[in-house]
C-alpha positions in Angstrom: 94.2 -9.5 -12.8 97.6 -10.0 -11.2 98.2 -9.3 -7.6 100.7 -6.4 -7.0 102.6 -6.7 -3.8 104.4 -3.9 -1.9 108.2 -4.1 -1.9 108.6 -5.4 1.7 105.9 -7.9 1.2 107.4 -9.1 -2.1 110.8 -9.4 -0.3 109.3 -11.7 2.3 107.7 -13.8 -0.4 110.9 -14.1 -2.4 112.4 -16.0 0.6 109.7 -18.6 0.1 110.4 -18.7 -3.6 113.9 -20.0 -2.9 112.7 -22.8 -0.5 112.0 -26.4 -1.5 108.4 -27.6 -1.9 108.4 -29.5 1.4 109.7 -26.4 3.2 107.0 -24.3 1.5 104.4 -26.8 2.7 105.6 -26.4 6.2 105.2 -22.6 5.9 101.7 -23.1 4.7 100.9 -25.1 7.9 102.5 -22.3 9.9 100.2 -19.8 8.1 97.2 -21.9 8.8 98.2 -22.0 12.5 98.7 -18.3 12.5 95.1 -17.7 11.2 93.7 -20.1 13.8 95.8 -19.4 16.9 98.1 -16.5 16.1 102.0 -16.5 15.9 103.9 -19.3 17.6 107.4 -18.1 18.5 108.6 -21.5 19.8 107.9 -23.1 16.5 109.4 -20.2 14.6 112.6 -20.6 16.6 112.8 -24.3 15.7 112.2 -23.4 12.0 114.9 -20.7 12.1 117.5 -23.1 13.5 116.6 -25.8 11.0 116.9 -23.4 8.0 119.9 -21.5 9.6 118.2 -18.1 9.4 117.2 -15.3 11.8 113.9 -15.6 13.7 112.6 -12.5 12.0 113.0 -14.1 8.5 110.6 -17.0 9.6 108.2 -14.6 11.3 108.1 -12.2 8.3 107.7 -15.1 5.8 104.7 -16.5 7.7 103.1 -13.1 8.0 103.9 -12.5 4.3 102.1 -15.7 3.4 99.1 -14.7 5.6 99.0 -11.3 4.0 99.1 -12.9 0.6 95.9 -14.7 1.4 94.3 -11.5 2.8 95.2 -9.5 -0.3 94.1 -12.2 -2.7 90.7 -12.5 -0.9 90.3 -8.8 -0.7 90.6 -8.5 -4.4 88.5 -11.7 -4.9 91.2 -13.3 -7.2 89.9 -16.2 -9.2 91.9 -19.5 -9.1 93.4 -18.6 -12.5 94.4 -15.1 -11.4 96.0 -16.4 -8.1 97.9 -19.1 -10.1 99.2 -16.5 -12.5 100.2 -14.1 -9.7 102.2 -16.9 -8.0 104.0 -17.7 -11.3 104.7 -14.0 -11.8 106.4 -13.9 -8.3 108.7 -16.7 -9.4 107.2 -19.8 -7.9 107.6 -23.0 -9.8 104.6 -25.0 -11.0 104.7 -27.5 -8.1 105.1 -24.6 -5.5 102.3 -22.7 -7.2 100.1 -25.8 -6.8 100.9 -25.9 -3.0 99.9 -22.2 -2.6 96.8 -22.5 -4.8 95.6 -25.4 -2.6 96.1 -23.2 0.5 94.2 -20.4 -1.1 91.3 -22.6 -2.2 91.1 -24.1 1.4 91.0 -20.7 3.2 89.5 -18.4 0.6 85.9 -18.6 1.9 86.8 -18.4 5.5 89.2 -15.4 5.0 86.7 -13.6 2.8 84.0 -14.0 5.4 86.3 -12.6 8.1 87.2 -9.6 5.9 83.5 -8.9 5.5 82.9 -9.1 9.2 85.5 -6.4 10.0 84.5 -4.2 7.1 81.6 -1.8 6.7 78.2 -3.2 7.8 76.3 -2.4 4.7 72.9 -3.8 3.8 73.1 -6.8 1.5 71.0 -7.7 -1.5 68.4 -10.3 -0.8 65.8 -10.3 -3.5 64.2 -8.1 -6.2 60.7 -8.2 -7.7 59.7 -6.1 -10.7 56.6 -5.3 -12.7 56.3 -3.8 -16.2 53.4 -1.3 -16.5 52.1 0.6 -19.5 49.9 3.7 -19.4 47.9 3.7 -22.7 45.7 6.8 -22.1 45.0 9.8 -19.8 42.5 12.6 -19.7 44.9 14.9 -21.5 46.3 12.3 -23.9 43.8 9.8 -25.2 46.4 7.9 -27.2 49.8 7.3 -25.7 52.2 4.6 -24.6 54.1 5.3 -21.4 56.0 2.2 -20.2 57.2 2.1 -16.6 59.1 -0.5 -14.6 58.4 -0.8 -10.9 61.1 -2.4 -8.7 60.8 -3.8 -5.1 64.4 -4.2 -3.9 64.8 -6.3 -0.7 67.9 -5.7 1.4 69.1 -7.7 4.5 70.3 -5.9 7.6 73.8 -7.3 8.4 73.2 -6.7 12.1 69.9 -8.6 12.0 69.5 -11.0 9.0 65.8 -11.5 9.9 65.1 -7.8 9.2 64.3 -7.1 5.5 64.2 -3.6 4.2 62.1 -2.9 1.1 63.0 0.0 -1.3 60.4 0.8 -4.0 61.7 2.3 -7.2 60.0 3.3 -10.5 61.7 4.2 -13.7 61.2 4.0 -17.5 63.2 1.6 -19.7 65.5 4.2 -21.1 66.6 5.4 -17.7 67.0 1.9 -16.4 69.2 1.0 -19.4 71.3 4.1 -18.7 71.7 3.2 -15.0 72.7 -0.3 -16.0 75.4 1.0 -18.4 76.8 3.4 -15.8 77.0 0.6 -13.1 78.8 -1.7 -15.6 81.3 1.0 -16.5 81.9 1.7 -12.8 82.4 -2.0 -12.1 85.0 -2.3 -15.0 86.7 0.9 -13.8 87.0 -0.5 -10.2 89.0 -3.5 -11.6 91.5 -1.3 -13.4 95.2 -1.1 -12.4 94.9 2.7 -11.9 92.0 2.4 -9.3 93.8 -0.5 -7.5 96.9 1.7 -7.1 94.9 4.6 -5.8 93.0 2.4 -3.3 96.3 1.0 -2.0 97.7 4.5 -1.6 94.6 5.6 0.4 94.8 2.6 2.7 
């Protein structure tokens, strides 16, 4: 998938498209500093004088680069998708390589931070299953009734040591149906239409 940026965000990124590779590397360093320490107006003033632009241009470009990382991590872009997204924005091959390196360096850290500020949902930990077959009962002496028992273990995000067990039991046909529905929902969540709706809601 390609990352779709809002008009203002895209405008800030286009300023970086026009800069040389060394200047883009400097902006990547400013973005890293922003993530670690916040904005540095003194450094932004020096960069604005060096490039002969307004201070807001530097500030918006740094924040645009940080926002690019956040959006890319939020949608869990693969390395290939991130590279294609940068090329689509107009970055040359050498500039795309600079940005891809920045993304690969900060991807895990930013993703973890996004999870921390998001909903505190239980996380998958483990699952055990058992296949059972009932071959007879008092009413039916000859039958085959397969059942699958599942023990789903979830970790509490507030207390990782706490494990919640959810016991489920279903037949193979119903389990297959649930699997198909979940796979369809996963594919739908990756569609352009759903991404547009989620951006509008946010």
